[in-house]
N, C-alpha and C positions, 0 to 999 in steps of 0.2 A: 416482804410479802412471800415468805418462804412457804413452800408446800408442806413443810413439817408442821406448820401451825394452821394452814388453811388449804383445804383440798377442794375449795370451790373451783368449778370448771374455768371460770374467767381468770381467777388468780393463776392457775396452772398454765393457762394459755399465754398470759402475759410473760410468765417466766420463760416459756419456750420461745416466744417471739424475741425476747431480749437476748436469749442465747443465740438464736439465728442471726440477729442483727450484729452481734459482736463477733460472729465467726467469719464474716466475709465483708468485703468492701461493697459489693453489689448484690442485691437480693432480688430474685425473680418472683413473679406472681406464683409460679408453680411451687417455689420454695415455701411461700406462705401457706398455700393450700395444703401442701404436704405436712407442714407443721401443725395445721389444724387437726390432722388425723381424723379420728372418728367422733369428734366432739359434737357433730351435728351442725345444722344451719344457723342456729341461734348465735353462737360465738362468732361465726364467720360474718354474720350480718353486723354484729357489733364492731368487728375489725374494719369492715368496709365503710361503715358510717363514720367511724373514727378517722379513717383516711381522708374524709372530706372536712373534718374539723381540726385535726392536728397538722403539724408541719408537712407530713407526707402529701397532704392535699395540695400543696403548692407545686408539686411536680407537674409539668405540662402534660395534659392528656389523662391525668389521674381520674377526673370526674367521668370521662368516657369509659375508662376501664371499669370503674365501680358500677357505672350504669349497666354495662354488659353483664357483669356478675349478678346484679340484681335481677335482670331478665332471665339469666340462666338458672339461678336459684329458684325464682318464681315458677319457671317452667318445670323444673324437677319436682318441686313441691306439688304442683298442680296434678302431676301424674303419679303422685304417691311415692316418688323416689326419696331415699334418705342420704344419698351420696352425691357429690358434685362432679360433673364432667366439665372440663374446660377445653377449648380448642388449643392445640399446641402453640399456635402463634400468640395467643393471649398469655399463655403460661410463660413465654419467653420474655415478656416485658419486664424490665428491671428498673430498680431505683436504688438510691443510696442506702447502704446498711446503717450508716451513721444517722441518717434522717429517720429511719425506722426505730433505732435505739432511742433517739430523742423523743419520738412520738410515744413509745411504750412507757418511758419514764414519766411523761406528762400524764399518761392515762392512769398510772398506778394510784395516785391520790383519790381521784373520783371513784375508782373501783372500790377502794377501801371504805369510802364514805357510803357507797351504795350497798355494800355487802349486808349490813344488818336489816336493810329495808326490804329485801326480797326473800321469798320462800315459796314452796309449792302450795298454791291455793287457787280455788276457782279454775282448776286446770282445764275444765271443759272449754274455756275461752281460748285456749291455745292448742289443746290436744285433739279436739274433735275433728272429724273429716271436714265438716262444713267450715269451721273457723280456719282450718289449714288451707282450704281453697281461697278463703277471703284474704288471708295473709299473702298467699301466692299471687293473687290478683293485684294487691296493693304493691307488692314488690315489682311486678312486671310493669305496671303503669308508672310507678315512680322512676324505674330505670329508663323507660322510654322518654319521660319528660326530661330527665337529666341529660340523656344522650342527645336529645334534639335541642334543648334550650339551656344546657349547662354552661354556655358561654356567658350567660347573664350573671353579672357579679352578685354573689351572695346566694343565688338560687340553690346551688348544690348543698351549701351549708344548711339552709332552711329545710330542705327536703331530707337531709340526713338525720334530723332529730327523731322523727317517728320511726325510722329504720333502726336507730340505736336502741330506742325503748322496746320495740317489738323483738329485737334480737335478745335483749336482756330478759324479756318475758319468756321467749322460747327456751333460752338457756336455763332458766330457773323454774319453768313450768308454773309461772305466776300470772294467773288471769287478771289479777288486779292491776299489775303493771301493764298488761296488754291493753286494758281499758284506757290507761293513761296514754298509750301509744295511739289508739284510735282517736282519742280526744285531740291529741297533738296534730294528727293528720288533718282533722277537720279545721283546727285553728290555722294550720299552714295553708290550706286551700282558701280560707277566707282572707288571710293575709295576702296571698299572691293575687287573688282577685281584686283586692282593694288597691294594691300597688301597681299592678300591670294592666288592669282592665277598667 
């Protein structure tokens, strides 16, 4: 997945995260945010949701960290901000560099599969002020639910799916993919209601 052949923002992000993971034994949350650079919230949302799906999600407390990030990102988006601020204490949370490397390696094949399926289209569904607020609200509510009830086995995984797709939509300015994310959210709500209520 060399950037020589693919300049897609997600491809370059995975390359940078792989480099970070291989450069140190322990990786901090601040390291990951710094590696994201100015790529925007979309790729960060993809990384956060992947943390709940890939091996990094097995780290104790990771769902809570991801939940806090979702709330912070949602709050920043709600006010029209385009950069992320994180508390110093959250930035100091660390996890295994090896675990991150394994997670990045596992993510590369799905990313290569997704690449031809996304393109800028129906951008109003992700770029408009109204839809930006809608996505922000979705992130904050999802983060709150994961933070409060993330101890329920499988719940963080289920709730990470629409975040992953919405992150992909924001990264590629793809409104059609965003519609898939909204549909997934509805399906997740119905699934959770059926299972837990």
